[in-house]
Gaussian input, Z-matrix of N, CA and C with variables (Angstrom, degrees):
# hf/3-21g

backbone

0 1
 N
 C     1     B1
 C     2     B2     1     A1
 N     3     B3     2     A2     1     D1
 C     4     B4     3     A3     2     D2
 C     5     B5     4     A4     3     D3
 N     6     B6     5     A5     4     D4
 C     7     B7     6     A6     5     D5
 C     8     B8     7     A7     6     D6
 N     9     B9     8     A8     7     D7
 C    10    B10     9     A9     8     D8
 C    11    B11    10    A10     9     D9
 N    12    B12    11    A11    10    D10
 C    13    B13    12    A12    11    D11
 C    14    B14    13    A13    12    D12
 N    15    B15    14    A14    13    D13
 C    16    B16    15    A15    14    D14
 C    17    B17    16    A16    15    D15
 N    18    B18    17    A17    16    D16
 C    19    B19    18    A18    17    D17
 C    20    B20    19    A19    18    D18
 N    21    B21    20    A20    19    D19
 C    22    B22    21    A21    20    D20
 C    23    B23    22    A22    21    D21
 N    24    B24    23    A23    22    D22
 C    25    B25    24    A24    23    D23
 C    26    B26    25    A25    24    D24
 N    27    B27    26    A26    25    D25
 C    28    B28    27    A27    26    D26
 C    29    B29    28    A28    27    D27
 N    30    B30    29    A29    28    D28
 C    31    B31    30    A30    29    D29
 C    32    B32    31    A31    30    D30
 N    33    B33    32    A32    31    D31
 C    34    B34    33    A33    32    D32
 C    35    B35    34    A34    33    D33
 N    36    B36    35    A35    34    D34
 C    37    B37    36    A36    35    D35
 C    38    B38    37    A37    36    D36
 N    39    B39    38    A38    37    D37
 C    40    B40    39    A39    38    D38
 C    41    B41    40    A40    39    D39
 N    42    B42    41    A41    40    D40
 C    43    B43    42    A42    41    D41
 C    44    B44    43    A43    42    D42
 N    45    B45    44    A44    43    D43
 C    46    B46    45    A45    44    D44
 C    47    B47    46    A46    45    D45
 N    48    B48    47    A47    46    D46
 C    49    B49    48    A48    47    D47
 C    50    B50    49    A49    48    D48
 N    51    B51    50    A50    49    D49
 C    52    B52    51    A51    50    D50
 C    53    B53    52    A52    51    D51
 N    54    B54    53    A53    52    D52
 C    55    B55    54    A54    53    D53
 C    56    B56    55    A55    54    D54
 N    57    B57    56    A56    55    D55
 C    58    B58    57    A57    56    D56
 C    59    B59    58    A58    57    D57
 N    60    B60    59    A59    58    D58
 C    61    B61    60    A60    59    D59
 C    62    B62    61    A61    60    D60
 N    63    B63    62    A62    61    D61
 C    64    B64    63    A63    62    D62
 C    65    B65    64    A64    63    D63
 N    66    B66    65    A65    64    D64
 C    67    B67    66    A66    65    D65
 C    68    B68    67    A67    66    D66
 N    69    B69    68    A68    67    D67
 C    70    B70    69    A69    68    D68
 C    71    B71    70    A70    69    D69
 N    72    B72    71    A71    70    D70
 C    73    B73    72    A72    71    D71
 C    74    B74    73    A73    72    D72
 N    75    B75    74    A74    73    D73
 C    76    B76    75    A75    74    D74
 C    77    B77    76    A76    75    D75
 N    78    B78    77    A77    76    D76
 C    79    B79    78    A78    77    D77
 C    80    B80    79    A79    78    D78
 N    81    B81    80    A80    79    D79
 C    82    B82    81    A81    80    D80
 C    83    B83    82    A82    81    D81
 N    84    B84    83    A83    82    D82
 C    85    B85    84    A84    83    D83
 C    86    B86    85    A85    84    D84
 N    87    B87    86    A86    85    D85
 C    88    B88    87    A87    86    D86
 C    89    B89    88    A88    87    D87
 N    90    B90    89    A89    88    D88
 C    91    B91    90    A90    89    D89
 C    92    B92    91    A91    90    D90
 N    93    B93    92    A92    91    D91
 C    94    B94    93    A93    92    D92
 C    95    B95    94    A94    93    D93
 N    96    B96    95    A95    94    D94
 C    97    B97    96    A96    95    D95
 C    98    B98    97    A97    96    D96
 N    99    B99    98    A98    97    D97
 C   100   B100    99    A99    98    D98
 C   101   B101   100   A100    99    D99
 N   102   B102   101   A101   100   D100
 C   103   B103   102   A102   101   D101
 C   104   B104   103   A103   102   D102
 N   105   B105   104   A104   103   D103
 C   106   B106   105   A105   104   D104
 C   107   B107   106   A106   105   D105
 N   108   B108   107   A107   106   D106
 C   109   B109   108   A108   107   D107
 C   110   B110   109   A109   108   D108
 N   111   B111   110   A110   109   D109
 C   112   B112   111   A111   110   D110
 C   113   B113   112   A112   111   D111
 N   114   B114   113   A113   112   D112
 C   115   B115   114   A114   113   D113
 C   116   B116   115   A115   114   D114
 N   117   B117   116   A116   115   D115
 C   118   B118   117   A117   116   D116
 C   119   B119   118   A118   117   D117
 N   120   B120   119   A119   118   D118
 C   121   B121   120   A120   119   D119
 C   122   B122   121   A121   120   D120
 N   123   B123   122   A122   121   D121
 C   124   B124   123   A123   122   D122
 C   125   B125   124   A124   123   D123
 N   126   B126   125   A125   124   D124
 C   127   B127   126   A126   125   D125
 C   128   B128   127   A127   126   D126

   B1=1.4327
   B2=1.5703
   B3=1.2112
   B4=1.4967
   B5=1.5280
   B6=1.3675
   B7=1.3720
   B8=1.5312
   B9=1.3672
   B10=1.4573
   B11=1.5145
   B12=1.3198
   B13=1.4465
   B14=1.5352
   B15=1.2950
   B16=1.5201
   B17=1.5277
   B18=1.3251
   B19=1.4928
   B20=1.5257
   B21=1.3420
   B22=1.4197
   B23=1.4690
   B24=1.3575
   B25=1.4103
   B26=1.5966
   B27=1.2835
   B28=1.4345
   B29=1.5165
   B30=1.3341
   B31=1.4222
   B32=1.5876
   B33=1.2910
   B34=1.4343
   B35=1.5182
   B36=1.2995
   B37=1.4851
   B38=1.5498
   B39=1.3413
   B40=1.4864
   B41=1.5638
   B42=1.3002
   B43=1.4738
   B44=1.5083
   B45=1.3564
   B46=1.4221
   B47=1.5215
   B48=1.3455
   B49=1.4207
   B50=1.5111
   B51=1.3045
   B52=1.4348
   B53=1.5705
   B54=1.2931
   B55=1.4844
   B56=1.5529
   B57=1.3304
   B58=1.5265
   B59=1.4776
   B60=1.4026
   B61=1.4665
   B62=1.5146
   B63=1.2963
   B64=1.4556
   B65=1.5741
   B66=1.3630
   B67=1.4878
   B68=1.5095
   B69=1.3202
   B70=1.4719
   B71=1.5168
   B72=1.3133
   B73=1.4806
   B74=1.4662
   B75=1.3433
   B76=1.4514
   B77=1.4983
   B78=1.3141
   B79=1.5361
   B80=1.5883
   B81=1.2277
   B82=1.4947
   B83=1.5041
   B84=1.3898
   B85=1.4354
   B86=1.5691
   B87=1.2841
   B88=1.5559
   B89=1.5809
   B90=1.3341
   B91=1.5027
   B92=1.5310
   B93=1.3598
   B94=1.5148
   B95=1.4985
   B96=1.3474
   B97=1.4637
   B98=1.5449
   B99=1.3471
   B100=1.4845
   B101=1.5143
   B102=1.3808
   B103=1.4569
   B104=1.5834
   B105=1.3078
   B106=1.4160
   B107=1.6010
   B108=1.2984
   B109=1.4560
   B110=1.5397
   B111=1.2915
   B112=1.4905
   B113=1.4522
   B114=1.3173
   B115=1.4539
   B116=1.5562
   B117=1.2344
   B118=1.4239
   B119=1.5202
   B120=1.2923
   B121=1.4298
   B122=1.5255
   B123=1.3663
   B124=1.4480
   B125=1.5498
   B126=1.2779
   B127=1.4473
   B128=1.4737
   A1=111.66
   A2=119.03
   A3=122.13
   A4=108.80
   A5=117.36
   A6=118.99
   A7=112.75
   A8=117.84
   A9=118.69
   A10=112.32
   A11=115.16
   A12=120.09
   A13=112.24
   A14=112.96
   A15=117.92
   A16=106.05
   A17=113.39
   A18=120.58
   A19=106.64
   A20=113.90
   A21=120.66
   A22=110.31
   A23=119.02
   A24=123.95
   A25=107.81
   A26=118.67
   A27=126.87
   A28=109.32
   A29=117.75
   A30=120.51
   A31=108.81
   A32=118.55
   A33=121.71
   A34=113.48
   A35=115.67
   A36=118.27
   A37=112.92
   A38=115.52
   A39=121.81
   A40=107.60
   A41=116.29
   A42=121.57
   A43=116.59
   A44=115.29
   A45=119.41
   A46=112.87
   A47=117.42
   A48=118.90
   A49=109.49
   A50=116.51
   A51=125.81
   A52=111.19
   A53=114.99
   A54=116.46
   A55=106.91
   A56=111.72
   A57=116.72
   A58=111.91
   A59=116.26
   A60=119.04
   A61=112.44
   A62=114.04
   A63=120.80
   A64=107.98
   A65=116.74
   A66=121.95
   A67=110.36
   A68=115.17
   A69=118.20
   A70=114.20
   A71=117.04
   A72=121.39
   A73=111.23
   A74=118.97
   A75=122.78
   A76=111.98
   A77=115.15
   A78=119.41
   A79=108.66
   A80=117.02
   A81=120.86
   A82=109.83
   A83=115.23
   A84=120.24
   A85=110.34
   A86=114.90
   A87=119.06
   A88=102.09
   A89=120.01
   A90=118.43
   A91=110.43
   A92=115.33
   A93=118.22
   A94=113.61
   A95=117.73
   A96=119.66
   A97=109.35
   A98=116.63
   A99=119.34
   A100=113.11
   A101=117.43
   A102=122.16
   A103=108.45
   A104=117.53
   A105=119.07
   A106=110.06
   A107=119.44
   A108=119.78
   A109=110.25
   A110=118.70
   A111=119.72
   A112=113.77
   A113=118.33
   A114=124.97
   A115=106.12
   A116=122.52
   A117=127.10
   A118=111.65
   A119=117.61
   A120=124.26
   A121=111.00
   A122=118.62
   A123=123.18
   A124=108.29
   A125=120.42
   A126=120.68
   A127=112.52
   D1=132.00
   D2=-175.76
   D3=-89.15
   D4=131.11
   D5=175.19
   D6=-68.62
   D7=147.40
   D8=174.52
   D9=-70.85
   D10=154.63
   D11=-179.08
   D12=-58.75
   D13=141.01
   D14=177.93
   D15=-111.72
   D16=129.30
   D17=177.70
   D18=-112.21
   D19=118.92
   D20=174.47
   D21=-116.35
   D22=160.16
   D23=-175.69
   D24=-78.19
   D25=157.59
   D26=-179.54
   D27=-54.69
   D28=-47.45
   D29=-177.96
   D30=-59.08
   D31=-50.73
   D32=179.68
   D33=-59.11
   D34=-39.98
   D35=179.20
   D36=-69.46
   D37=-33.82
   D38=-177.34
   D39=-72.36
   D40=-47.03
   D41=179.68
   D42=66.75
   D43=20.53
   D44=176.38
   D45=-157.06
   D46=-172.56
   D47=-179.37
   D48=-79.11
   D49=168.58
   D50=-175.91
   D51=-112.38
   D52=33.77
   D53=-177.27
   D54=-75.70
   D55=158.44
   D56=-177.73
   D57=-103.89
   D58=24.68
   D59=-179.08
   D60=-58.90
   D61=-42.65
   D62=-171.63
   D63=-61.32
   D64=-36.91
   D65=178.60
   D66=-63.19
   D67=-41.69
   D68=-179.37
   D69=-72.38
   D70=-34.54
   D71=174.04
   D72=-66.11
   D73=-42.85
   D74=177.71
   D75=-63.09
   D76=-43.99
   D77=-178.50
   D78=-66.28
   D79=-45.34
   D80=-177.49
   D81=-62.50
   D82=-47.81
   D83=-177.23
   D84=-64.86
   D85=-37.18
   D86=-176.74
   D87=-69.45
   D88=-43.44
   D89=179.28
   D90=-58.94
   D91=-50.08
   D92=178.89
   D93=-57.60
   D94=-37.52
   D95=-179.51
   D96=-66.89
   D97=-42.96
   D98=177.77
   D99=-62.05
   D100=-42.12
   D101=177.93
   D102=-63.17
   D103=-43.85
   D104=-177.47
   D105=-68.24
   D106=-35.54
   D107=174.47
   D108=-66.31
   D109=-44.67
   D110=175.79
   D111=-57.78
   D112=-40.11
   D113=-178.36
   D114=-67.17
   D115=-41.65
   D116=178.25
   D117=-63.34
   D118=-45.99
   D119=-176.58
   D120=-70.36
   D121=-35.85
   D122=-175.69
   D123=-83.11
   D124=-18.87
   D125=-174.90
   D126=-80.63

């Protein structure tokens, strides 16, 4: 027997906060990695 579909809210499915800190950390680390690569290539 197949279970019926369960619909849950976005907040319940996420189970955590919706802060955008991860987006900032990824952006800053990407920028630093690009700067480091450029520094190594130009040196």
